[in-house]
N, C-alpha and C positions, 0 to 999 in steps of 0.2 A: 369554357376551359380550352377548347381547341385553339382559340386565338392566343391564349397564354402559352400553349405548347410550341407555338411558332417562333417565339423569341429565343434566339441562340444564347443570350445571357442567362435566361432562366434554365436552359438545359445545363449550362455550366454550374449553376447553383444546385440543381438536382444532383449532378455528379458529385459535388462536394458533400451534400447530405448523405449520399450513398457511401462515400469514402469514410465519412465520420462514423456512420453506423457500423460499417465493417471494422473500423478501428476499435470502436467500443466492444463489439463482439469478440474481436481478437484479444483485447485486454482482459475481457472476462474469462476467456479460455486459458490464457496464460496465468491468470490469477488462480484459477481452479487447479491447473497443473502444479503451480508452486505450492499450493496448499497441500496437495497430495505428497509432494516431495518433503515438505516440512514435517508433515505428520509421520511419514516413514522414518525420517531422520530422528525425530524425537522418540519414536517407539524403540528404535535401535539404541539410542543413547540414554534412555530412561534409567536402566539399571546402574549405569555409571554415575548418574546424577542423583540417585537415591529417590527417584520419583515413582510413586505407586498411586493407585486409585485413591488411597486414603489421604495422601499428603500432596496431591497434585496442585492445590491452590496455596500451599505453604510457601511463603516468600522469604524464608530465613536465609541469611547470607552464609556462603561457604559451608553448606550443609551436605554437600555431596560426598559419597564414599570416595570418589576419585580424588577430590581435593584433600580430604582428610588423610587418605593413605599416602599421597605424595608429600603432604606437609609433614606428617610424622616421619616418613622415611628421610626427608631432607634434614629435619631437625636432629634426628638420631645420627645421621652421617656427619653433620656439622659439629655435633657435640663431642664426637670421638676425636676431633682434630686430626683425622687421618686423610681428609680429603685434599686433593691436590688442586682442585678448581672449585672453590665454594660458590663462585658466581654461576656456575652451571647448575648447581643444585637450586639456587634461588630462581634461575630461569625455569627450571622444571616445575617448581611450585607455582610460579607466576603463570606459566602456560597451562597448568591444570585449572587454575582459577579462570583463565580466559576461555578455556574449552567449556567449562561449566556455563559461563555466561553466553557463549556462542550457541550452544546446543539447547539451552533452556528457551522455550518459546516466549516471545515478548508478551507483556501484559496487555498491550494495546494492539489490536489487529489493524494492520495497514492494508489498504486496498488500492490497487492500480486504477480501478474504475472510478472510485471515489476521488482520487487525485486528478484524474482526467476531467471529471465533471466539475471539480472545483476550479481547474484552470479554464474551462469553458465559461464558467460563471464569471470569472474575473474578466475574460475577454469580452463577453457580452455586456457586462456592466458598463463598459466604456461607451457603447452605442445605444444602450437601452433608453436614454433620454431622447435620442433622435427618433426612435420608433414610437414613443408615446405621443399621442395626439392630445391637444387641449380639448376641453369640453366643446361639443358640437353646438352649432347655433340653435338647433331644435332641442338641445338639452339631453338628447339620448345618444345619437349616433350620426357621425358625419358620413353620408352616403356617397356624395359626389367625389370627394378626394380624401385620401387618408395615407398616412405613412406608418400606420401600425403594422408591424411585421406579420402578426397572425392572420390578418385579413387576406393576405395573399393566398394562404392555404385553405381558407374557409369558403372559397368560391365554388 
């Protein structure tokens, strides 16, 4: 292993592995922080969305008290024909619907770490055939020469 450590190109590779590991750790920490912020935001907005422990998994459309109240208010004001700007009332109802969709947590959990690993998998798949060795002459393992990537780290 001492001979391997003398190669400057290998030190560069080790540095890249360190940077990648640090990047993955950083993405994990950012993901945890975002999860805390998302949870706090949802807890604060849950009463306006009509979410309780009993109906948390209920996916009915436009079921929030916020949307119901603004829709009823807009409909009442528009039916009186006394509004001077009905498009503003429609914008209010639309924005309450958008707020409901924005503050409701997504059904699918998105992960920064999972996305980074998927990108790494795509990148590695381009060179994985280069790293794969054909079957050795002895039928088990080519000892003298190999291009298999993992062999570099198993020494």
